[in-house]
C-alpha positions as CSV (number, residue, x, y, z in Angstrom):
1,X,84.8,72.5,-10.1
2,X,83.4,69.1,-9.1
3,X,86.2,66.9,-7.3
4,X,85.3,63.1,-7.1
5,X,86.8,60.1,-6.4
6,X,86.7,59.0,-9.9
7,X,88.0,60.4,-13.3
8,X,86.0,61.5,-16.1
9,X,87.8,61.1,-19.5
10,X,87.0,63.1,-23.0
11,X,84.3,61.1,-24.6
12,X,82.9,59.3,-21.8
13,X,79.7,59.6,-19.4
14,X,79.3,59.8,-15.9
15,X,75.9,59.5,-14.1
16,X,76.0,61.7,-10.8
17,X,73.6,62.0,-7.8
18,X,74.0,65.5,-6.4
19,X,72.9,65.9,-2.7
20,X,75.6,68.1,-1.0
21,X,74.1,71.8,-0.7
22,X,77.4,73.2,-2.2
23,X,77.2,71.0,-5.2
24,X,73.5,71.6,-5.8
25,X,73.9,75.3,-5.8
26,X,77.0,74.7,-8.3
27,X,74.2,72.8,-10.5
28,X,71.9,75.7,-10.3
29,X,74.7,78.2,-11.0
30,X,75.7,76.0,-14.2
31,X,71.8,75.8,-15.5
32,X,71.8,79.8,-15.0
33,X,74.7,80.2,-17.4
34,X,74.1,81.0,-21.1
35,X,75.3,78.2,-23.4
36,X,75.4,74.4,-22.7
37,X,75.8,74.0,-18.9
38,X,79.3,72.7,-18.0
39,X,81.8,72.3,-15.1
40,X,85.3,71.0,-14.5
41,X,85.6,67.7,-13.0
42,X,88.9,66.5,-11.2
43,X,90.1,63.6,-9.2
44,X,90.2,63.8,-5.5
45,X,93.8,62.6,-4.6
46,X,93.6,62.4,-0.9
47,X,90.6,63.1,1.3
48,X,86.7,62.5,1.1
49,X,84.3,63.6,-1.8
50,X,81.8,65.0,1.0
51,X,82.6,67.8,3.6
52,X,85.6,69.6,2.1
53,X,89.1,69.6,3.1
54,X,90.1,67.4,0.2
55,X,93.4,67.6,-2.3
56,X,92.6,67.6,-5.9
57,X,94.4,66.9,-8.9
58,X,95.7,69.3,-11.4
59,X,94.3,68.0,-14.5
60,X,90.7,67.5,-15.2
61,X,88.0,67.5,-17.8
62,X,85.2,69.6,-19.0
63,X,82.0,67.9,-18.1
64,X,79.0,68.9,-20.4
65,X,75.7,68.3,-18.4
66,X,73.4,66.6,-20.9
67,X,70.6,65.5,-18.8
68,X,69.8,67.0,-15.5
69,X,66.8,66.0,-13.2
70,X,65.6,67.5,-10.0
71,X,64.6,64.6,-7.7
72,X,63.0,66.6,-5.0
73,X,64.0,69.8,-3.3
74,X,67.6,68.3,-2.1
75,X,68.8,66.1,-4.8
76,X,69.7,66.3,-8.6
77,X,70.3,63.3,-10.9
78,X,72.4,64.3,-14.0
79,X,74.5,62.8,-16.8
80,X,77.8,64.3,-17.7
81,X,79.8,63.8,-20.6
82,X,83.5,64.5,-20.9
83,X,84.2,67.1,-23.6
84,X,88.0,68.3,-23.4
85,X,90.9,68.2,-21.2
86,X,91.8,71.0,-18.7
87,X,94.7,72.0,-16.7
88,X,94.1,73.7,-13.3
89,X,96.3,77.0,-13.1
90,X,95.0,77.6,-9.4
91,X,92.5,76.4,-6.9
92,X,90.5,79.2,-5.5
93,X,88.6,79.7,-2.1
94,X,85.5,77.6,-2.2
95,X,82.6,79.8,-2.5
96,X,80.7,77.6,-1.5
97,X,81.8,74.9,-4.1
98,X,85.3,74.4,-5.3
99,X,86.5,77.1,-7.9
100,X,89.7,77.1,-10.1
101,X,91.1,79.0,-12.8
102,X,91.7,76.5,-15.8
103,X,93.0,76.3,-19.1
104,X,92.3,74.0,-22.0
105,X,94.9,71.4,-22.4
106,X,94.9,70.0,-26.1
107,X,96.4,66.7,-27.1
108,X,99.6,66.7,-29.0
109,X,98.9,66.1,-32.7
110,X,99.3,62.7,-33.3
111,X,101.8,61.0,-35.8
112,X,99.0,58.9,-37.5
113,X,101.5,56.5,-39.0
114,X,100.4,52.8,-37.7
115,X,98.2,54.8,-35.1
116,X,95.2,52.8,-36.1
117,X,96.8,49.5,-36.0
118,X,98.1,50.3,-32.5
119,X,94.6,51.3,-31.2
120,X,93.0,48.0,-32.5
121,X,96.0,45.9,-31.1
122,X,95.2,47.9,-27.5
123,X,91.4,47.5,-28.1
124,X,92.0,43.6,-28.2
125,X,94.3,43.9,-25.1
126,X,91.8,45.7,-23.1
127,X,88.9,43.3,-24.0
128,X,91.3,40.2,-22.7
129,X,92.1,42.3,-19.5
130,X,88.1,43.1,-18.7
131,X,87.3,39.2,-19.6
132,X,90.1,38.2,-16.9
133,X,88.6,40.9,-14.4
134,X,85.3,39.6,-15.2
135,X,86.2,35.9,-14.3
136,X,87.3,37.4,-10.9
137,X,83.9,39.0,-10.4
138,X,85.2,42.3,-11.1
139,X,82.2,44.5,-12.9
140,X,83.1,46.2,-16.1
141,X,80.2,44.7,-18.4
142,X,80.5,43.6,-22.1
143,X,83.5,45.5,-23.9
144,X,82.0,44.3,-27.4
145,X,79.5,46.9,-26.7
146,X,81.7,49.9,-26.4
147,X,82.2,51.9,-29.1
148,X,85.7,52.8,-29.8
149,X,85.9,56.4,-31.8
150,X,87.5,56.7,-35.2
151,X,89.3,59.9,-34.0
152,X,92.9,58.6,-32.8
153,X,92.7,61.1,-29.7
154,X,89.2,60.0,-28.7
155,X,90.0,56.3,-29.1
156,X,92.8,56.5,-26.7
157,X,90.6,58.0,-24.1
158,X,87.9,55.6,-24.9
159,X,90.2,52.7,-24.2
160,X,91.5,54.2,-21.1
161,X,88.1,54.5,-19.9
162,X,87.2,50.8,-20.1
163,X,90.5,49.5,-19.2
164,X,90.2,47.5,-15.9
165,X,92.3,50.1,-13.9
166,X,92.0,52.2,-10.8
167,X,91.3,56.1,-10.7
168,X,95.0,56.9,-10.0
169,X,96.1,55.0,-13.1
170,X,93.2,56.8,-15.2
171,X,94.6,60.3,-14.0
172,X,98.0,59.3,-15.4
173,X,96.4,58.5,-18.9
174,X,94.5,61.5,-18.7
175,X,97.7,63.3,-18.1
176,X,99.5,62.0,-21.2
177,X,100.6,64.4,-23.7
178,X,99.0,62.8,-26.6
179,X,97.5,59.6,-28.0
180,X,101.0,57.7,-28.8
181,X,102.1,58.3,-25.2
182,X,98.9,57.5,-23.8
183,X,99.0,54.2,-25.7
184,X,102.4,53.4,-24.3
185,X,101.5,54.3,-21.0
186,X,98.4,51.9,-21.2
187,X,100.2,49.2,-22.3
188,X,102.6,49.4,-19.4
189,X,99.8,49.7,-17.0
190,X,98.1,46.5,-18.7
191,X,101.4,44.4,-18.4
192,X,101.0,44.7,-14.5
193,X,97.2,44.2,-14.5
194,X,97.1,41.3,-16.8
195,X,100.0,39.8,-14.7
196,X,98.1,40.5,-11.4
197,X,94.7,39.1,-12.7
198,X,96.4,36.1,-14.2
199,X,98.1,35.5,-10.7
200,X,94.8,35.6,-8.9
201,X,93.0,33.3,-11.2
202,X,95.9,30.7,-10.9
């Protein structure tokens, strides 16, 4: 497991610079396993990314390692892609890196009636909020270059990933039971975000 101060969502990409010895060992162990190398990623809810002693979320994402490069003897650069959602059943003793018993957590089967229209509307809403954030100098990039999946479950994760929200809200979105409830929650979060952004711009 690789707890971080960020949330990786299914369908999203996360570049990582790995330098702490225990996580370098984790990368080596992952690469030594059969099949595609992967690890679990969760949010650190309290504490720091380095040194241990942190508190970790009980929901996370399986991260597939799609590119790995040894920069030198003490550093790895890698790109991970979120594959699927997991629940942590139990955190085990770090040995030397965090280890947990986990189970896959599938999204609820969506009611497809009107879902595509809701996703399209939410895509416009996210774009507007990103544009407001950009006017305040908040990094986020050009949302027109972001591809939203045709799969409704993945699409809601795509929108949660590019919305201008913090890690705690992203964790709430990851923890939503399914795409419909995720859209409901994202709409609620963006109501507050948009009001705050407009206030700061006024």
